[in-house]
N, C-alpha and C positions, 0 to 999 in steps of 0.2 A: 539393595534393592532396587528398582528402578521408578524415576520417576511417572508421573500419571499426568497427560495430558488430554486435555477434549478440546478437540477443534471444533467451535462452532462453523459450518459453513464449509465440512468436508467435500463438499462435490463441487466448489467452485474450483477456478488456478490456482491462488492459491493457496488454500484450504488442502487441495491433492497435492501441491509443491511440499509444502514442510510437513504435511504426515508421510512421503513418502521417504523426506531426508533426515525425517530424525525417527523412521517406527524401528530401528538400532538400537538409538540412546534410551528410549522411553520405553513407554505402554501408548500405544495411541487410540483413544476414542473418538470417532466425528460423534459430532452433533447435524443433520440433513435432513432438509423435507423427503418426505414419502418418494418424489421424483430420485432424486440424489441418492440416497438408497437402494434403491430396483438399481439404480445403472454400477450402483457399484455391486452389488451383492449377483446382476446377471453379468459381470463381466465387460459392462460398455466406457469404461471407464482407463483410455490406455494413459502414461505417461514415457517420451520420449526426452529424453538428456542429453543433449549436443555431445554426436562420434556414439552413444547407446543405441542400440535396436530399441522398437516400442516393447513395453512392457506393460502388464493389465497391472492395475491399481490394486488393490485392498485393503479394506481398513473394516473394523469392529466399529459400525453407525450403529445409534438410536435417533429416534423423532425426538422433538423438544416432552412434549409431554415424557415422554420416558425419563426423561434427564436423570428426575430427580431419585428414582427406583435406582439406575449403573451407579450414579452418584453413590449410593448406599451401597454398596457391594464394592466398586472398587471409588474410593474419594479421590475429588482432585486435587492435584500440588499446583497445577496452571488451570488456568480457560483460559484459550486462545481465542480471541478474535477475529477473526479472517470472513468477516464477510464486509459489505458493502455500510459506508456511512447513511447517516448517523448511526449510533450504534450506544444512544443513552438505552430505548426502548429496553432491549437485547440484554443490556449488563442487567438492566433492574428486574426482566423475566429470570436470569440464571442466579442474580447471587440472591433472591432475594430466599432463594433455597440457605443461604448460610446463617440468617437473620440470630445471631443468639449464639454462635458456634463455638468453639475455644480454636478452630485453626480455620481461617478462609483461602480459600486458595485464592492463586499469585492470577493477576488478569494481566495478561495481554492482548496488548493493541497494533492490530499495522496495519492498518486503514492508511487511505495517503490524504493529504491537506491537513491543515493546522486544530482542525477544533474537535480530537478524535480527544484531545485527552480532557478536554472540559467536558464535553459529551459522558464520558466513563468515568467522570467524579457529577455529573450532577443524576446518575443514573444507581450508579451507590449510593448519594445519600437516601435517593428514594427506597435503596431495597434493602440497605443495611439499618440510616440513622446513622448514630455517632462510632456506631462502629467501622462506620467507610473510611473511618481515618487510620485504619490498622492494615490490610487490605494492599499489598502491593502490588504497582502498578508498574507493568516495564514497554515504553514504547518502542516497538521498533522502527527504522525503513528497508525496507527492501529494495539494493540496487537492483536486482535479474529483473531482466524483462520475460513475464510468462506470456505463454500466447495458449488460449485453448480454438482446435480447428476441428470441425463435425465432420460426417459423410461427403455433406454436395463441399467438399474445402473452404467453407470458409472463415473468416479465421477472429474470434472475439477475444477484445482485451478487458472485458469487464466479469463480473464475474460468471456468465456464462451458464450460467443454468440450465435455464427456458433450450439448450443445446442438445439436453440428451433424450427430450423428448424427442429427437430426428436422429437418434440410433448412438454410433457411436463417437466419442468423441477424446480426442488425444493433448493434452497438455504437453505444454515443447516448452523449455526451456537448456540454460547455463547452464554446469558444474566448472568449480564451485560454489554455492551457493553466494553470496556477500550480503551481510551485514546490520547497519547502525546499532544502536539501541541503548537508551537507557534507562536506569531506576528509578521513575519517578519517590519514592517509598519503600525503605526495606533493605533487604543485601540480596543481593547480584550475582552470590554464588553458585545459585542450585543451577539457574539462569545461564552461567555463562558454561557450567559444566557438561549439561547438556546439546550447546553452538559444541562443544568439544568434541563431544563423543559425536556427536552427529557429518563433526568434518566439514561445518558452515566456520567459512570466516569471515569475525565479524569485530567493530572496531566503537571499543566503550565511551558514553560519554557521558563527565556526572555533571550535578548543579545548571550551574548556565550554560553550561555547556550542552546539552538535554533540547531547551529552545535554539539553538544554533543548530541541531542538527535536523531538526525540522525547519528550521529556515534553507536549508541548503538541500533537502529533500523534496522542499516544491521547487526549489531553482533547477533543479533538474525536471521533475515532474512539467516546467510551462514549457520548456525548448521545444520545438515543436509543432505546437498549439497553435499558432498563425497556422504553419503551413497544415494543419490536418480539417482546419474548418474549410479550405482550399483541395481538399482530397488528398492531399501528396503529404510521401514521406517525410519524418523529420529529416534524411541526406538529401533530400531534394526543394528540400525549402527553403533548409539553409544553403546551400548553392546557390537558390534564384535572387538575383539581387534584392528588385521588392519585396519578396516576400521576408528577405531576410532583412532588412530596415525592419521592417511590422513587429519580427521577434524581437529586434533587439530593443525595440522602445517598449517591446512586452515588457523586456525582461529589467529594464533602465525601472519602468514603474513600478515592478514592485521591488527590487531591491532599494530605491527610493523611498518606497512603505515602511521595509524593514529597518532599514537607517534613520527614518523620521519616526518609527515607533518605540528606538532603542534596544534593537537589536542587531545580528551582527551574524555571520556565517562563518563556519569552520574552516579551516583553510586548506587538511587534507579530509574529504568527507570519501575511503572508502580509496580511496586512489585516483578519487576526478579533485581537482585544485580551483573548488568553488568561490571561497575569500574571495582565491583570484581574478576567474572569469566573471565575478558578480564586482569586480572591481574594474574590469576591461566593460561592463558595462554601461558604465559612467562616461567613456571616451565620446566625443563626437561623432557622429556615427559616418562625416567622411572620411574619417577615421580608420573605422570598424569595417564599411563594408568589403573593403581590396582586400581582411583578413579574412573574410569567412567563409574561405576552403579549408584554411586552418582550423578554425575551428567546429567547423563540419566532420574534418579527421577527427578531435579529441575527443569530443562529447556525440557522435552520430554511427560513432562505429557500430554496424552489422541491423542500422534500426529504417530498414528498407519498405515500410506500411505508413503510413497514419497512423499517427496518436487515439487512444477512445477518447472519445468525447460523453461519452454516461458519464461520465463522475462531474462536469466543468465548472461544478459549483463548488466541488474540492482542488479544483486545478484554479483557473485564473481567478474564478468567486470570491474564493480564499484573496486573492490578490486586493478583490476591488474592494475587499471587506478593511483587510488592512492598511488600506489607502483612507478609507471614510473614516477608521479610526484613528489615523495619523492628520488628518485634515486634512488629502488633497484627491487630488483627482487622479482619477485614473482610465482614462479615455476609450485606449489602446484595447486594456484586458478586458473593461465593458463589453469593445465592440467585435470582438470576440464571445466572449459568453452571448450576448446578443447572438450574434450566425450561428451558434454552435448549438442552439437552445431553438431556433430551429431549423435547419438540422433534423434534429431529434421525436421537432413535434415531422413534417414531411414523413421521417419513418413508419410512425408508427401508421399500424392495422385498419 
């Protein structure tokens, strides 16, 4: 019998992508807001997988208030949080329904940043009390970029939910899906089987390596953020001498904060030599600048647009927070956070 996965945030970029890729491997039930469900039911969400024609995305979906009734008919094996940070409130909302139950669904977290696990644990404790310790938590770090484009041609790199108000939305990404994952508690056999059946390429991390995976994912997230606050794509920013210097300084601060906090990086993160790249960032800037074209070819292939700024607190903001915990200054990351927030404020209606 297929495992049942409830994807919370079914109308967003990653919710649609995972729903599409896993629909043959398991029973997908989406949970979304009214506008997301209307978009699904009216055929206004298309998926474009690289090299394929667009296809309409369809999935059974319910409102959050109807989750309990639906879960009574099809009891969840997994609840997959495909929503933005922070997740504590959402985790508490859904898991309060399982207090006192013998079988509690596993929790999958695919958010960016370093805060998701602790946020989720806080939500589980509020919802379940001591039973929170029985919940299997699976941390997922997605490698693939996922875009959402709406009728007017705009591209969204955030959840993109509001885009559905404007009409047809197209979510695009490359296949195969690549991700790293680590199980915080419990066994991972069921999750691995789902990934295999969904033809998703995965790399499993265990124990202390789960945190190294998270550190490595944030390293990749940070690349291009100094360029983004200038409106430049990742590639353009890395090739520009002055922007590259700021990119390198930003990454250097983060690498030092990780090391001072006692953490590290994985040598091979789904094909990316993160530990090697992190080590390079500690070299003198004068040695790094001539290598910027090589660095661009290694990490920025196909990234021809500015990165999203909407989750800046969970990108450069995490570097700033980690630096404070480690007792060091992170002025470059702080400057990028401030610039991003100014841009976001100016975009407000």
